[in-house]
Structures are given as structure tokens and as C-alpha cells.
C-alpha positions, 0 to 999 in steps of 0.5 A: 066605972058605975054599974051600968057602965060595967055591964055595957063593957061586959056585954061588948066584951062577951059579944067580941068573945063569941065572935072570935070563938065563932070565927075560930071555928070558921077558920078551922072549917077551911082546912087551911093547914095551920093551927092559927085558928086556936089564936082566935080562941085565945082572943075569945078567952081574953075578951071574956076575962076582960068583960068579967073583970069589969062586971065583977069589979076585978079591974078596980081591985088592981093597984093603980100602977098595974092598971097604968102598965096594962093600959100602956101596953095595950095602947102600944100593942094596938098602935104597933098592930095598926102600923104593921097592918097599914104597911101590909095593906100598902104592899097589897097595891104594889105592881111589877113592871112587864118583861121580868126575867123571872117570877118566883111563886112562893109555895103554900099547901097542896093536897091530893086534889091539887093546890089549896085555894090560897095557892091557886090565887098565886098560880093564877096570877103567875099564869096571867103574867107569864101569858102576857110576858112569854120570855119570863121564866117561872120559879115554883118554890115549896117543899113537902110538909108533914100534911102534904102528899108531895112537894108544893113545887111539884103540884105547882108545876103540874097546875101551871102545865095544865094551864098552858105554861110550857115545862121549859119555862118552869124551874122547881125548888122543892126543898124549902119549908119557910118563906125565908127558905123559899127565897134563899133556895130560889136565889140559888136556882136564879144564880145558876140560870143567870150564869147559864144565860151569861148574866148575874142575878144582880142584873136580872129583874125578879118578881115575887108572886104571893098573896096580897096579905103576904107581900109586905113581909115577902119583899122584906125577906127578899131584900134581906136575902140578896134580891134588893131588886125584887118587885111584887106581884100580889095575888088575891086571897080568899075573902073569908080568910083575909082577916085571919091571914092579916092578923097572922101576918102581924105576928109573923112580921113581929117574929121576923123583925125580932129575929132580924134584930137578934141576928 
């Protein structure tokens, strides 16, 4: 690559590095409760390193075989990312039917002031569905994290009751700390509730309420955990956090698939 081409690539990489660094600060400022904002700093460093490798001709100094391996890995990584993100986007448009026996609202961070923005999207979607389907029972699922003042299920119940949902329509699962545990522990509640109602969980219709970016993985987990009939009720999500959450979901999905293969 000539000098002009190297400078152009360097400029593009530096712009991308600055954009990633700025976005990491924006994500940090949302107080989302996760440390994923640091991944954007890693992306910034990688773009900067790539840019300097072209500007200073480090790339040309690498053995041809190593360059081919790096390019191949990058192409496969981009292809894998594209496939997973396409599935995430497709799952955003799933729609559960009316008259479900149960809806499970997956937990997210709560604060002293109440549910986080992400969690309010989920709860508002559940409220709309519960109002339209007065016989549906709601399971709120989420334990207490190290940075939370009380269990997520408690905060979710209080929010639902404040918005007119009767306490006798709410079941609390307050021990889970992951999506897998959300669904596994909620399933135990459903087993008991279904048995009390004279039916089995396998015969019950169940909807999952979570944010749109999380729906693809949540349904996969539900099917693995023993809820093959689970339907999706995707909620919206904060627009300023959507890119961050979708990239984060890619890594979470890869982790889930690797654990599934290992198990």
C-alpha cells in the first residue's frame, strides 16, 4: 500500500478509535450497572493500533502467512457477528399471542429510585399485556446484585402494583442473578402454580418479556431450560444504549453457545 493509502487508512482508524472512546464515556455516563463500557476502550485501542500499523508500515513487516491468518480470522469474525446480529434483529419482531397463562418478566438493575430505564421498558410492556389479558399471571424474576438496594423482583412488583396490577396476579422469583437462573427458577414457580391450577407447565402458555436486543438469547435459554412453548414479548430499549447492548449481546450469545457445546 502506498503512502497516501496508508495515511487514508490511518485517518479512518483514528476516527473510529476516537468514536469508540467517546461512546465508551457515553455508555459509562448512563450508569447501566455493567462494565461493558470498557470494551469500547479496547476497540478504540485496537483501531488505533491498526491505524499506526499501516502508517508506520508495521503490517508490511509481518510474514505473509501471519497476515493471511489475521485477515481470515477478521473475515470470519465479521461474518459471525453479522449472522448473530441478524438473528437478534429478527427476534426483535416476535409477537406473542393473546391469552397467555403466564408472562415472565426478566429482571434488570434496580436503584433506590426504582427500576432502571431498561427495566421500565420491560415492565411497561408487561403492564400493557396484563391490562389487555386480565387472566394472565405475571412472574417477576430477579435477585439482588451487589450494586442493588433490594431484589429486582421486589422493585418490579412495586412498580407493577403502582401501575394498577393486582398483587394476586404477581409471582415473585427473587434469587436469580443470570438469565439462565431467571428462567430456571421461574419455571419452578410455574410448576407449582400450574399444579395448583390442575395443569402441567408443559400445557401452559408462557410469554417472556425482555428488551428487544435480549429476546433472541432469552428464547434460546427458555427452550433449553424446558419451556419450548415460550413466546416472545419484546420490549423497547433506550435508543442511546441500543448499539452497546446489541454488541454486548453478541458476546453473550457466543458465550452461551460455547457453554452449550461444552455441556
